C-alpha positions in Angstrom: 12.1 -0.8 -32.5 12.9 -1.2 -35.7 17.1 -2.2 -36.6 19.1 -2.2 -39.6 22.4 -3.7 -39.9 25.0 -1.7 -42.4 27.9 -3.7 -43.7 27.1 -7.5 -42.8 27.1 -8.9 -46.1 30.4 -7.7 -46.8 32.6 -6.2 -44.1 36.1 -7.1 -44.4 39.4 -7.3 -43.0 43.1 -7.5 -43.7 43.9 -9.9 -46.1 40.2 -10.2 -47.2 38.6 -12.3 -44.4 35.0 -11.4 -43.5 34.6 -9.8 -40.3 32.1 -11.0 -37.9 30.3 -7.7 -37.1 27.9 -4.8 -39.2 29.9 -1.8 -39.4 26.9 -0.1 -38.2 23.3 -1.1 -36.5 20.1 1.3 -36.7 18.0 0.9 -34.0 14.8 3.7 -33.2 17.3 6.7 -34.9 20.7 5.4 -32.6 23.5 4.4 -34.3 26.3 2.4 -33.5 29.1 2.6 -36.0 32.0 0.1 -35.5 35.7 1.2 -34.6 37.0 2.2 -38.2 40.4 1.9 -38.7 43.0 3.4 -41.5 42.0 0.6 -44.5 41.3 1.2 -47.9 40.4 -1.0 -49.9 41.4 -3.7 -46.8 44.9 -3.3 -46.5 46.2 -0.7 -43.4 47.2 2.1 -45.4 50.8 3.2 -44.8 51.4 6.7 -42.9 51.8 9.1 -39.5 49.3 9.5 -37.3 47.5 12.1 -39.6 47.7 10.3 -42.4 46.1 7.5 -40.4 43.6 9.6 -39.0 42.2 10.9 -42.5 41.6 8.1 -43.7 40.0 6.3 -40.6 37.5 9.5 -40.1 36.7 9.2 -43.8 35.9 5.9 -43.1 34.0 6.7 -40.4 31.9 9.3 -42.7 31.3 7.0 -45.4 29.1 4.5 -43.1 27.3 8.0 -41.4 26.1 8.9 -45.1 25.6 5.5 -45.7 22.8 5.8 -43.3 21.6 9.1 -44.1 23.7 10.4 -40.8 26.2 13.2 -40.4 28.7 14.9 -38.3 25.9 16.9 -36.8 24.1 13.8 -35.7 27.6 12.1 -33.9 26.7 12.1 -30.2 30.0 10.4 -29.1 33.1 8.8 -30.1 35.6 6.7 -28.9 38.7 7.1 -30.3 42.2 4.1 -29.4 45.7 5.7 -30.2 48.8 3.4 -30.4 50.9 6.0 -29.1 50.1 8.9 -26.8 52.6 11.3 -28.4 49.8 11.4 -31.2 46.9 12.7 -29.0 47.8 16.4 -30.6 48.4 15.7 -33.9 44.8 13.6 -33.9 43.0 16.1 -32.5 44.0 18.8 -35.2 42.5 16.4 -37.8 39.1 15.5 -35.6 38.8 18.7 -35.2 39.0 19.2 -39.3 36.0 17.4 -39.3 34.1 17.5 -36.1 35.3 21.4 -35.0 31.6 22.9 -35.7 30.0 20.3 -33.9 31.8 18.9 -31.2 30.6 15.4 -29.6 31.5 14.0 -26.8 34.5 11.7 -26.7 37.0 9.6 -24.6 40.7 8.5 -25.9 42.6 6.5 -24.7 46.0 5.1 -25.7 45.5 0.6 -26.4 47.9 -1.7 -28.5 45.8 -2.2 -31.7 44.4 -5.6 -33.5 45.6 -4.7 -36.4 48.7 -2.7 -37.0 47.6 0.8 -37.3 47.7 3.9 -35.0 44.6 4.7 -34.5 40.5 3.5 -34.2 37.5 5.4 -34.2 33.5 4.7 -33.6 30.8 6.8 -32.8 27.1 6.8 -31.9 24.5 9.4 -33.6 21.1 10.2 -33.4 18.9 12.2 -35.6 15.0 11.7 -34.6 12.9 9.4 -37.0 11.3 12.3 -38.1 14.1 13.9 -39.8 
């Protein structure tokens, strides 16, 4: 089995701290992307659920692209929301990015480790022949 890790050398959290995990790990066509929050340049961006959802998903898509995957390869997403009242607004943003290729998804309400409104992770697959 071939394993490739993305982002272990420079994953940064709030305040520039080095995070002890890879942004993503690829194994035999499967890509597991770590949870992405609405960070830009190592800091959580301010804003409402719509603004933060766009940034978190853009962060996820950037990792997918770096690994050579697209939304059409996403099999499943896991989503954590800080406030259940944000569910509809999050869905509207999610649909903008995944509407043509909807993955399986779980969405739960949870307190966040960093001060944000949303976190999203995914599992993607593409045949090694692609």
